[in-house]
C-alpha positions as CSV (number, residue, x, y, z in Angstrom):
1,M,23.8,-35.3,-0.4
2,S,22.3,-33.5,-3.4
3,L,22.6,-29.9,-4.5
4,Y,19.8,-27.9,-6.1
5,L,20.2,-24.6,-8.0
6,V,17.1,-22.3,-8.3
7,F,16.6,-19.2,-10.3
8,D,13.9,-16.4,-10.1
9,I,13.8,-14.2,-13.2
10,G,11.7,-11.2,-12.1
11,N,10.9,-8.0,-13.9
12,T,14.0,-6.2,-12.7
13,R,16.5,-8.8,-11.4
14,L,17.5,-12.4,-11.7
15,K,18.1,-14.0,-8.4
16,W,19.6,-17.4,-7.8
17,A,20.5,-19.7,-4.8
18,A,21.8,-23.1,-4.2
19,V,20.6,-25.4,-1.4
20,E,21.5,-28.8,-0.2
21,S,19.2,-31.7,0.4
22,T,20.1,-31.9,4.0
23,Q,18.7,-28.4,4.6
24,N,15.2,-27.6,5.8
25,I,12.9,-25.5,3.7
26,A,11.3,-24.0,6.7
27,D,14.6,-22.8,8.2
28,R,14.5,-18.9,8.3
29,N,18.2,-18.5,9.2
30,K,19.8,-15.9,6.9
31,K,22.7,-18.3,6.3
32,L,20.3,-20.8,4.6
33,W,21.6,-19.9,1.2
34,A,25.1,-21.2,1.0
35,Y,25.5,-19.9,-2.6
36,S,23.3,-17.0,-3.8
37,G,23.4,-13.8,-5.8
38,S,21.5,-11.6,-8.1
39,I,22.1,-9.4,-11.2
40,S,19.9,-6.9,-13.1
41,N,18.0,-8.1,-16.0
42,Q,19.7,-5.5,-18.1
43,S,23.1,-7.0,-17.2
44,F,21.7,-10.5,-17.9
45,Q,20.9,-9.5,-21.5
46,S,24.7,-9.1,-22.2
47,P,26.4,-12.2,-23.6
48,E,29.7,-11.2,-22.0
49,L,28.1,-10.8,-18.5
50,R,26.2,-14.1,-18.9
51,V,29.5,-15.8,-19.5
52,E,30.9,-14.1,-16.4
53,L,27.8,-15.3,-14.4
54,S,28.2,-18.8,-15.6
55,D,31.9,-18.9,-14.9
56,Y,31.3,-17.4,-11.4
57,I,28.5,-20.0,-10.5
58,S,30.3,-23.0,-11.9
59,K,33.5,-22.1,-10.1
60,T,31.9,-21.2,-6.8
61,M,29.7,-24.3,-6.3
62,P,29.8,-28.0,-7.3
63,K,27.7,-29.2,-10.2
64,P,24.0,-29.2,-9.1
65,D,21.8,-32.3,-9.4
66,A,18.9,-30.3,-10.8
67,I,17.9,-26.7,-11.6
68,G,14.5,-25.2,-11.0
69,F,13.4,-21.8,-12.3
70,C,10.5,-19.5,-12.8
71,C,10.3,-16.5,-15.1
72,V,8.1,-13.5,-15.7
73,A,10.5,-11.7,-18.0
74,G,9.7,-13.5,-21.3
75,D,10.9,-16.3,-23.5
76,T,14.2,-14.6,-24.4
77,A,15.2,-14.5,-20.6
78,I,14.4,-18.2,-20.4
79,Q,16.6,-18.9,-23.5
80,N,19.4,-16.9,-22.0
81,L,19.1,-18.8,-18.7
82,R,19.1,-22.2,-20.3
83,S,22.2,-21.4,-22.2
84,L,24.3,-20.6,-19.1
85,F,26.0,-23.9,-18.5
86,P,27.0,-25.6,-21.7
87,Q,29.4,-27.7,-19.6
88,W,26.5,-29.2,-17.7
89,Q,24.5,-30.4,-20.7
90,D,23.0,-33.4,-18.8
91,L,21.4,-31.2,-16.0
92,N,17.7,-31.7,-15.2
93,W,16.0,-28.4,-15.8
94,K,12.4,-27.9,-14.3
95,Q,10.3,-24.8,-15.0
96,L,7.6,-23.8,-12.5
97,T,4.7,-22.0,-14.0
98,G,1.4,-20.6,-12.6
99,D,-0.4,-23.9,-13.3
100,S,2.3,-26.2,-11.9
101,P,0.7,-28.6,-9.4
102,Y,2.0,-28.7,-5.8
103,E,0.7,-31.3,-3.4
104,G,-1.4,-29.7,-0.6
105,L,-2.2,-26.5,-2.5
106,R,-4.7,-25.5,-5.1
107,T,-5.6,-22.1,-6.6
108,L,-9.0,-20.7,-7.4
109,Y,-7.6,-18.7,-10.3
110,E,-9.9,-19.0,-13.3
111,D,-6.9,-19.8,-15.6
112,P,-4.0,-21.0,-13.5
113,S,-1.8,-20.8,-16.6
114,Q,-2.2,-17.0,-16.4
115,L,-1.2,-16.8,-12.7
116,G,2.3,-15.3,-12.4
117,A,4.9,-18.0,-11.8
118,D,6.6,-15.9,-9.2
119,R,3.3,-15.3,-7.3
120,W,2.6,-19.1,-7.4
121,A,6.2,-19.8,-6.1
122,G,5.6,-17.3,-3.4
123,V,2.5,-19.0,-2.3
124,I,4.3,-22.4,-2.3
125,G,7.1,-20.8,-0.2
126,A,4.6,-19.4,2.3
127,R,2.9,-22.8,2.6
128,A,6.3,-24.4,3.3
129,L,6.8,-22.0,6.2
130,S,3.3,-22.0,7.8
131,S,-0.1,-23.5,7.5
132,T,-2.2,-20.4,8.6
133,N,-4.3,-17.9,6.8
134,T,-1.6,-15.7,5.2
135,L,-1.1,-12.6,3.1
136,I,1.8,-13.0,0.8
137,I,3.1,-9.7,-0.3
138,N,5.9,-9.3,-2.9
139,A,7.0,-5.7,-2.9
140,G,9.1,-5.4,-6.0
141,T,8.7,-3.6,-9.4
142,A,5.0,-4.5,-8.9
143,T,3.4,-5.1,-5.5
144,T,1.5,-8.3,-5.5
145,I,-0.9,-9.4,-2.7
146,D,-2.2,-12.9,-2.4
147,L,-4.3,-14.6,0.1
148,L,-3.5,-18.2,1.1
149,G,-5.9,-20.0,3.4
150,G,-4.7,-22.3,6.1
151,N,-6.7,-25.0,4.2
152,G,-4.2,-24.8,1.4
153,V,-6.4,-22.8,-1.0
154,H,-5.0,-19.8,-2.9
155,Y,-8.0,-17.3,-3.1
156,G,-6.3,-15.1,-5.6
157,G,-4.9,-11.6,-5.2
158,W,-4.1,-8.2,-6.6
159,I,-1.3,-6.6,-8.7
160,L,-0.6,-2.9,-8.4
161,P,2.4,-0.7,-9.3
162,G,5.3,-1.0,-6.8
163,L,6.5,1.9,-4.7
164,N,9.2,2.9,-7.2
165,L,6.8,2.7,-10.1
166,M,4.2,4.9,-8.3
167,Q,6.8,7.5,-7.5
168,E,8.3,7.5,-11.0
169,S,4.9,7.8,-12.6
170,L,4.2,11.0,-10.7
171,S,7.5,12.5,-11.9
172,S,7.2,11.4,-15.5
173,N,3.5,12.3,-16.0
174,T,3.3,15.6,-14.3
175,A,4.8,19.0,-15.2
176,Q,6.1,20.2,-11.8
177,L,6.5,17.1,-9.5
178,P,10.2,16.0,-9.2
179,L,11.2,12.4,-8.6
180,A,10.6,11.7,-4.9
181,V,13.7,10.7,-3.0
182,R,13.4,8.2,-0.2
183,S,16.5,8.1,2.0
184,S,17.6,5.1,4.1
185,T,16.5,7.0,7.2
186,T,13.0,7.9,6.0
187,A,10.7,6.8,8.7
188,A,7.1,5.5,8.3
189,Q,4.8,8.4,8.1
190,A,1.8,8.5,10.4
191,S,0.8,12.0,9.2
192,F,0.3,14.0,6.1
193,G,3.4,15.2,4.2
194,M,4.6,18.7,5.0
195,N,6.7,19.1,1.9
196,T,6.3,17.9,-1.7
197,N,8.8,15.0,-1.4
198,G,7.1,13.8,1.8
199,A,3.7,14.1,0.3
200,M,4.7,11.9,-2.7
201,T,6.5,9.2,-0.7
202,G,3.7,9.3,2.0
203,G,1.0,9.2,-0.7
204,C,2.6,6.2,-2.4
205,D,3.1,4.4,0.9
206,A,-0.6,5.1,1.8
207,A,-1.7,3.7,-1.5
208,Q,0.2,0.4,-0.8
209,M,-1.1,0.2,2.7
210,G,-4.7,0.9,1.6
211,A,-4.5,-2.2,-0.6
212,I,-3.0,-4.3,2.2
213,L,-5.7,-3.1,4.6
214,R,-8.4,-3.8,2.1
215,A,-7.0,-7.3,1.6
216,A,-7.1,-8.0,5.3
217,Y,-10.7,-6.8,5.6
218,L,-11.8,-8.9,2.6
219,A,-10.0,-12.0,4.0
220,K,-12.0,-11.5,7.3
221,A,-15.2,-11.2,5.4
222,M,-14.4,-14.4,3.6
223,N,-14.0,-16.2,7.0
224,H,-10.2,-16.6,6.4
225,P,-8.9,-13.8,8.8
226,V,-5.3,-13.0,8.2
227,E,-3.0,-14.6,10.9
228,R,0.4,-13.9,9.3
229,I,1.9,-11.6,6.7
230,W,5.0,-12.6,4.7
231,L,6.8,-9.8,2.9
232,D,9.4,-10.3,0.1
233,G,11.0,-8.0,-2.4
234,G,13.1,-4.9,-2.4
235,N,10.6,-2.7,-0.6
236,A,9.6,-5.4,1.9
237,K,11.2,-3.6,4.9
238,I,9.5,-0.3,4.0
239,L,6.1,-1.9,4.0
240,A,6.8,-3.9,7.1
241,N,7.5,-0.6,9.0
242,E,4.3,0.9,7.6
243,I,2.2,-2.0,8.7
244,K,3.4,-1.5,12.2
245,Q,1.5,1.9,12.2
246,F,-1.8,0.2,11.8
247,P,-3.4,-1.4,14.9
248,E,-5.5,-3.7,12.7
249,L,-2.3,-5.3,11.5
250,A,0.4,-4.5,14.1
251,A,-0.5,-7.4,16.2
252,L,0.0,-10.0,13.5
253,P,3.3,-11.8,12.8
254,V,4.7,-9.6,10.1
255,E,8.0,-10.9,8.7
256,P,10.1,-9.6,5.8
257,I,11.8,-12.8,4.4
258,E,14.3,-12.8,1.6
259,G,14.0,-15.3,-1.2
260,L,10.4,-16.4,-0.6
261,V,10.0,-17.2,-4.4
262,L,13.3,-19.0,-4.3
263,R,12.1,-21.0,-1.3
264,G,8.9,-21.9,-3.1
265,L,10.9,-23.1,-6.2
266,W,13.0,-25.2,-3.9
267,A,9.9,-26.9,-2.3
268,W,8.3,-27.4,-5.7
269,L,11.5,-28.9,-7.2
270,L,11.8,-31.5,-4.4
271,Q,8.3,-32.7,-5.3
272,N,9.2,-33.0,-9.0
273,L,12.4,-34.8,-9.1
């Protein structure tokens, strides 16, 4: 049995997980990740906290047979990652980028090297889970929306500010609007906001949903009507609840799934060992 360690360095957080060769990539059981965790990118910049992370991982799990990673946070973050395990100098490190080939998939991106590695990993993860026309939505710092055809073709996608960025931009760039507060009990809004906070959170949600609806309409016009939506990222559950308010999308399988990028890294790593 082999053990693989995968890292996703995003704009805000570093996420990691370890999987065993006996596990199934398509398994959606929440206990799939035997070892996993995340820290903020700000914490990861600290040498002391990197030592703690390295010590924690190396003492929590056996030495892995290989490490796969993707990064959208810059070269310094990659250097910090690769310095984590000096005691495991012989480890096989594999970096997934936007132009990394994956059997059964191809992208129509004009320059695949400019495709975000996390987006491509999410597409691979979605392909490992299903072979239908799929919208892949990563609702993190940015919200990304990608269309993957059941034929294995990635038709491109969109990048827009995430929910938090939208809300923060209203507060920081206007004179009288406060920072909107979204409580854990905030329900999906099917009407206009009746106070400033509700108007701001509802407006940002509506902007996200407008992009998702537009993507679904465009996919249908391209003869690849959406049959499933995968949602990953910190705001995935919020958008999943919003999607249920729209008859055009509510009938689709809409599933928030944690670690879609990590799952794609895992699938890609297995093809490249």
